[in-house]
C-alpha positions in Angstrom: 166.9 191.8 194.8 169.0 194.8 195.9 172.0 193.7 193.8 170.0 193.3 190.6 168.0 196.4 191.3 171.3 198.3 191.6 172.5 196.8 188.4 169.4 197.7 186.5 169.4 201.3 187.7 173.1 201.8 187.1 173.7 199.9 183.9 170.2 199.3 182.5 168.2 196.1 181.9 164.8 195.4 180.3 164.2 192.8 183.0 162.3 193.6 186.2 163.3 192.2 189.5 161.0 191.6 192.5 162.2 190.9 196.0 161.5 187.5 197.5 161.5 186.7 201.2 163.8 183.8 201.0 163.8 180.9 198.6 161.3 178.9 200.7 158.7 181.6 200.7 158.1 182.5 197.1 154.6 181.0 196.8 152.7 184.4 197.1 154.9 186.0 194.4 154.5 183.1 192.1 150.7 183.0 192.7 150.5 186.7 191.9 152.5 186.4 188.8 150.5 183.5 187.5 147.2 185.2 188.4 148.2 188.3 186.5 149.4 186.3 183.6 152.9 187.7 183.8 156.0 186.1 182.3 158.5 185.5 185.1 161.5 183.4 186.2 162.3 182.4 189.7 166.0 182.4 190.2 167.5 180.7 193.2 171.0 180.1 194.6 172.5 176.8 193.3 172.8 175.2 196.7 170.7 172.5 198.4 168.0 174.9 199.6 167.7 176.6 196.2 167.6 173.3 194.3 164.9 171.9 196.7 162.8 175.0 196.4 163.0 175.1 192.6 162.1 171.4 192.4 159.1 172.1 194.7 157.9 175.1 192.7 158.2 173.2 189.5 156.0 170.4 190.9 153.5 172.5 192.9 153.0 175.3 190.3 153.8 173.3 187.1 156.7 175.7 186.3 159.2 173.6 184.4 160.3 176.6 182.3 160.1 179.3 185.0 162.2 178.2 187.9 166.0 177.8 187.9 169.1 177.8 190.0 172.1 179.8 188.8 173.9 176.7 187.4 170.9 175.8 185.2 171.0 179.3 183.6 174.7 179.0 182.8 177.2 176.2 183.6 179.8 178.7 184.9 177.4 179.5 187.8 177.0 175.8 188.9 177.1 175.6 192.7 177.0 179.4 193.0 174.9 181.6 195.2 174.3 185.3 194.3 177.5 186.2 196.0 179.3 183.9 193.6 178.6 186.4 190.8 180.4 189.1 192.7 184.2 189.4 192.3 186.7 189.1 195.1 187.6 192.7 194.4 184.1 193.9 195.0 183.7 191.7 198.0 186.8 193.3 199.5 185.4 196.8 198.8 182.2 195.8 200.6 184.1 194.5 203.6 186.1 197.7 203.7 182.9 199.8 203.4 181.4 198.1 206.5 184.7 197.6 208.4 184.2 193.9 208.7 186.2 190.8 208.0 183.5 188.3 207.1 180.7 189.1 204.7 177.1 187.9 205.2 174.3 188.0 202.7 172.8 191.0 204.5 175.9 193.0 203.9 175.5 192.6 200.1 171.8 193.6 200.4 172.5 196.6 202.5 175.4 197.8 200.4 173.6 197.6 197.1 170.4 199.0 198.6 172.4 202.1 199.7 174.2 202.3 196.4 170.9 202.1 194.5 169.8 205.4 195.9 173.0 207.3 194.9 174.5 205.2 192.1 178.0 206.3 193.1 179.6 202.9 192.8 181.0 201.1 189.7 181.1 197.4 189.6 184.3 195.9 188.3 184.6 194.2 185.0 184.4 190.7 186.3 181.2 191.3 188.3 179.6 193.2 185.4 180.6 190.4 183.0 179.0 187.8 185.2 175.8 189.7 185.6 175.7 190.6 181.9 176.0 186.9 181.0 173.3 185.9 183.4 170.9 188.5 182.2 171.5 187.7 178.6 170.7 184.0 179.3 167.6 185.0 181.3 166.5 187.2 178.4 166.9 184.4 175.9 164.9 182.1 178.2 162.1 184.6 178.2 162.1 184.7 174.4 162.0 180.9 174.2 158.8 180.6 176.2 
């Protein structure tokens, strides 16, 4: 959520992003979106947990056109997690920012949460390109439903 929220604030997007509480705990958000008649897409990491959760949500909520892992949105993201959209250059800058050697998912969240409030960080071309591709594909998926 924090990464996409930063991107939307900094570079603009007509899509809205809502924070989940982990891929296995999206039932409440899905129920709310369905109850309010909202168009939505659940987007999960393309790993075993993400694929299992997407399969379960499709089955339990009948969401064949609303739940995807990154690799289903674009083949270039097959097997990728959110961090896979982010370039090595940006990852190195985040490691330097925190003074750490190994990045964890929480470092990405904290970094982009902080940068969302001041917008003083520029994503590099590779990362922006990956996100732009993903958002264009998601937008076209919305239009197709």
